[in-house]
C-alpha positions in Angstrom: 108.6 108.0 115.5 107.7 111.5 115.8 107.0 113.4 112.7 109.5 115.9 113.9 112.1 113.4 113.4 111.6 113.1 109.6 113.7 114.8 107.1 110.8 116.4 105.3 111.9 118.7 102.4 109.9 121.2 100.3 109.5 122.0 96.6 111.5 118.7 95.4 111.3 118.4 91.6 109.9 114.7 90.9 110.9 114.4 87.4 114.2 112.8 88.4 112.2 110.1 90.4 110.1 108.8 87.3 111.3 106.8 84.3 109.4 109.3 82.1 111.7 112.2 83.6 108.9 114.7 83.8 106.7 116.0 86.6 106.8 119.2 88.5 107.6 119.7 92.4 106.2 117.9 95.5 105.0 120.6 98.1 106.5 118.3 100.6 108.9 115.4 100.2 110.2 112.5 102.7 111.9 109.3 102.2 111.1 106.4 104.5 113.2 103.6 105.7 111.2 101.9 108.2 107.6 101.1 109.4 108.2 103.7 112.1 109.0 106.3 109.4 105.9 105.3 107.2 103.6 105.9 110.4 105.1 109.2 111.1 105.0 110.5 107.5 101.4 109.6 107.1 100.7 111.2 110.4 102.4 114.3 109.0 100.1 114.6 106.1 96.9 114.0 108.3 97.7 116.5 110.8 98.2 119.1 108.1 95.1 118.0 105.8 97.6 117.1 103.0 97.1 114.6 100.3 99.9 112.1 99.9 101.5 110.1 97.3 103.8 107.0 97.8 106.5 106.7 95.2 108.5 103.5 94.8 110.5 103.5 91.6 108.6 105.8 89.6 108.2 103.5 86.5 104.4 103.2 86.0 103.6 106.8 86.8 103.1 110.1 84.7 103.1 113.1 86.9 101.7 116.4 85.8 103.9 119.4 85.0 102.3 121.2 88.1 103.8 118.4 90.4 101.9 117.4 93.6 100.5 119.7 96.2 100.7 117.4 99.2 103.3 115.1 100.8 105.5 112.5 98.5 106.6 109.7 100.4 109.5 107.7 98.8 109.3 104.3 99.9 112.7 102.7 100.8 111.9 100.1 103.5 114.4 97.4 103.0 115.1 93.9 104.4 114.5 90.3 103.4 113.6 87.4 105.6 113.2 83.8 104.8 111.3 80.8 106.1 111.7 77.4 104.5 109.3 74.5 105.0 109.3 71.3 102.7 109.7 72.3 99.1 108.5 75.8 99.6 110.0 78.8 100.8 108.2 82.1 102.1 110.3 85.2 101.4 109.3 88.4 102.8 110.8 91.6 101.4 110.4 95.2 102.3 108.3 97.5 100.2 111.4 99.6 99.2 113.5 96.7 97.9 114.3 97.1 94.2 112.4 94.4 92.2 115.1 93.4 90.0 117.3 92.7 93.1 114.6 90.6 94.5 114.3 88.5 91.4 118.0 88.0 91.1 118.2 87.0 94.7 115.5 84.3 94.2 117.1 83.1 90.9 120.4 82.7 92.8 118.9 80.7 95.6 117.0 78.6 93.2 113.5 79.8 94.4 111.0 79.4 91.3 108.0 81.7 90.9 109.3 85.2 89.7 112.1 84.7 87.2 109.7 85.6 84.3 109.3 89.0 85.9 113.0 89.9 85.3 113.3 93.3 84.3 110.2 94.8 85.4 111.2 98.2 86.9 110.0 99.3 90.3 110.0 98.1 93.7 108.7 95.1 95.7 106.0 97.3 97.5 104.5 98.1 94.1 104.3 94.7 92.8 100.9 93.6 94.5 99.4 97.0 93.7 99.4 96.5 89.8 99.6 92.7 89.9 102.8 93.0 87.7 103.0 90.2 85.1 105.0 89.3 82.0 106.0 86.5 80.0 103.4 83.9 81.4 103.7 84.9 85.0 101.8 87.2 87.2 103.0 88.1 91.0 99.4 87.2 92.2 100.6 83.6 91.5 103.2 83.6 94.2 101.9 86.5 96.9 100.9 84.9 100.1 100.5 88.1 102.2 100.7 92.0 102.0 101.7 93.7 105.1 100.5 97.6 105.0 99.9 100.6 107.0 96.2 101.4 107.2 96.4 105.1 106.5 93.0 106.1 108.1 93.8 104.4 111.4 97.7 104.3 111.5 97.4 100.4 112.2 99.4 97.7 110.6 97.4 95.1 108.8 97.8 92.2 106.5 95.9 90.7 103.6 96.2 87.2 102.3 96.3 86.6 98.5 92.6 86.4 98.2 91.8 89.3 100.1 94.0 91.2 97.8 91.2 90.9 95.0 93.8 90.4 92.1 92.7 90.7 88.5 94.7 91.6 85.2 96.8 94.5 86.4 94.6 95.1 89.3 94.2 94.8 93.1 92.2 96.4 95.8 95.2 98.7 96.2 94.5 100.5 92.9 90.7 100.2 92.6 88.3 100.0 95.4 90.7 100.6 98.4 93.0 102.9 96.5 95.0 105.1 98.9 93.9 103.2 101.9 97.0 101.4 102.6 100.7 101.9 102.3 102.5 98.6 101.4 105.3 98.0 103.9 106.3 94.5 102.9 105.3 91.6 100.6 105.6 87.7 101.5 106.1 85.5 98.6 105.6 81.6 98.5 108.1 80.2 96.0 109.3 76.6 95.1 112.7 75.8 96.5 114.7 73.9 93.6 111.9 74.4 91.2 112.3 74.2 87.5 110.9 77.1 85.2 107.3 77.0 83.9 107.7 78.4 80.4 104.5 79.2 78.5 105.0 82.4 76.6 105.6 81.9 72.9 108.2 84.5 72.7 110.3 83.2 75.6 109.9 79.7 74.2 111.6 80.5 70.9 114.1 82.5 72.8 115.1 79.5 74.9 114.5 77.0 72.1 118.4 76.1 71.9 118.5 75.0 75.5 117.5 71.6 76.4 116.6 72.1 80.0 116.6 76.0 80.9 117.3 77.0 84.4 115.7 79.8 86.3 118.7 81.8 85.4 118.4 81.0 81.7 115.0 82.3 81.9 115.8 85.4 83.7 118.6 86.1 81.4 116.3 85.6 78.3 113.5 87.8 79.8 116.2 90.5 80.3 117.6 90.2 76.8 114.0 90.5 75.5 113.3 93.5 77.5 116.5 95.3 76.5 115.8 94.4 72.7 112.7 96.5 73.1 114.2 99.4 75.1 112.4 99.0 78.3 115.0 97.6 80.5 115.7 100.5 83.1 119.0 99.2 84.2 122.6 100.8 84.1 124.3 99.7 81.0 121.3 99.0 78.7 119.7 101.5 76.2 116.5 102.5 77.3 113.8 105.3 76.8 112.1 107.8 78.9 108.8 105.8 79.3 106.7 104.1 81.8 106.9 100.8 79.8 103.4 99.8 78.5 101.3 102.9 78.5 98.0 101.2 77.8 96.3 97.9 79.0 95.3 95.4 76.6 91.7 95.6 76.3 89.2 92.8 76.8 86.3 92.8 74.5 83.1 91.0 73.7 83.0 88.3 71.2 80.8 90.6 68.9 83.3 93.6 69.2 86.3 91.1 68.4 84.4 89.9 65.5 83.9 93.5 64.2 87.5 94.3 64.5 88.5 90.9 62.7 86.3 92.2 59.8 88.0 95.5 59.6 91.3 93.9 59.6 90.6 91.3 57.1 91.3 93.5 54.3 94.9 94.0 55.5 95.6 90.2 55.2 94.3 88.7 58.4 96.9 89.1 61.3 98.0 86.4 63.7 98.9 86.5 67.3 97.1 89.7 68.4 94.0 88.3 70.3 93.6 85.8 73.3 90.1 84.1 73.8 89.1 84.1 77.4 87.2 81.3 79.4 84.0 83.5 79.7 83.8 84.1 75.8 85.4 87.6 76.0 88.7 88.1 74.0 91.7 90.1 75.0 93.2 91.9 72.2 96.7 93.5 71.7 96.6 97.2 72.5 100.0 97.3 70.6 98.5 96.0 67.5 95.3 98.3 67.6 97.5 101.4 68.0 99.7 100.3 65.1 96.6 99.3 62.9 95.3 102.8 63.8 98.3 104.4 62.0 100.8 104.6 64.8 104.0 102.9 63.7 107.0 102.4 65.7 109.2 105.3 66.0 106.0 107.5 65.2 106.9 111.1 66.5 104.7 114.1 67.7 107.0 116.7 68.4 109.0 116.0 71.6 107.1 112.7 72.4 106.0 109.7 70.4 106.3 105.9 70.3 109.1 103.7 70.9 111.0 102.5 67.8 110.7 99.2 69.5 107.1 98.7 70.5 103.9 100.6 69.9 102.5 100.1 73.2 105.3 102.2 74.7 105.0 106.0 74.7 108.4 107.8 75.1 109.4 111.3 76.1 112.1 111.4 73.4 113.3 114.9 73.3 112.6 116.6 76.6 108.8 116.7 76.4 106.4 117.8 79.2 103.9 115.6 81.0 101.1 117.7 79.0 102.5 116.9 75.8 102.7 112.9 76.7 98.9 112.8 78.0 97.9 115.0 74.9 99.4 112.4 72.5 98.0 109.5 74.6 94.3 111.2 73.9 95.2 111.2 70.1 96.3 107.7 70.1 93.1 106.8 72.2 90.7 108.7 70.0 92.1 107.3 66.9 91.6 103.5 68.1 88.1 104.3 69.2 87.2 105.7 66.0 88.6 102.8 63.8 87.8 99.8 66.1 85.3 101.0 68.9 87.7 100.1 71.5 88.5 102.2 74.6 92.0 102.1 75.6 92.5 102.8 79.3 96.1 103.7 80.7 98.1 101.4 82.7 100.5 104.1 83.6 99.0 106.2 86.5 98.1 109.6 86.0 98.9 111.9 88.9 97.7 115.8 88.9 95.7 115.9 85.8 92.3 116.1 87.4 89.5 113.8 86.7 89.6 114.2 82.7 93.3 114.0 81.7 92.7 113.5 78.1 91.5 117.0 76.9 89.9 117.0 73.7 89.5 113.2 73.6 85.6 112.1 73.4 87.1 108.5 74.6 85.6 107.9 78.2 88.3 107.7 80.9 87.4 105.4 83.8 88.2 107.2 87.0 89.3 103.9 89.0 92.6 103.8 86.6 93.6 107.2 87.5 95.9 107.5 90.7 93.7 109.4 93.5 96.1 111.6 95.4 96.5 109.1 98.1 97.9 106.3 96.2 101.1 104.1 96.2 102.6 103.7 92.6 105.2 101.8 91.0 
């Protein structure tokens, strides 16, 4: 498809395309609905020497008030195909499909594997980039293949599960290969007629009154839990202008964990805030560290602050700006570092803030966690 056939707009405000509801204008903007559109859009950017940013649901991104100086590509590639073999089913969905709609389809068809990921905002194409996970499931457990446009060459390529390099909230698409590929579709291997696997304590408690929970029971329970935390971005549910969990749960050494434990011992010895890992390190709750550093639920800092439901969720509560949000995040990071010696890295992707977005914060910012200008985000 020729780039001249695309409907490319100029100076389109991005705030309305993000769940934070902040962000300045895109110099150029285009919505794509097919692989041919994707090829033409990237060609348009390359021919003009423009950086480009691919948006899906805008639910895991904080865009600066200055906006984006290149081309923003809104991925709306749709379509679902199915191949069944034995007890498994391979479902391929377009990168622009709404993630919740996809989960609902799988649950309705009795395909097990993504029911615990209900309520995660965003699109199918974003799911492998961040390796989304919740309530005991990670999407990497069921991804078979990711079909992409290689932006440097214009070729269509595919990666199997191992080649995606999945780790906690990471893949090659947001680390070592960030900006090199635009996700066109994702193929999932699900279990036809499978029963849900429930491993997360909060979910177990929610379903304790149901003898044999179905996939729909699990999906509905997860949605209810998310709704209760104000992070369900769906019509008819109260939600806040946020990007969900703003920070990643940090992984610390055993020695650092024991240091944190000693600090907290004076407060009565909390429970369920840390999870030992096989290699001896410990994953700790970022939400608990934030709260223990003095930021309670509902904490306000002018027009931004912390959700009244969860301390890991930063919110735009009263018409705040992107700069106010990132400045508040810097204060939170600094105080956690000062109290516990732990560096919180953002899970939300930061666009247009440069290499040092947290001004005045002495805590290091790891460059690979920031979105480069050629990157696809949720």
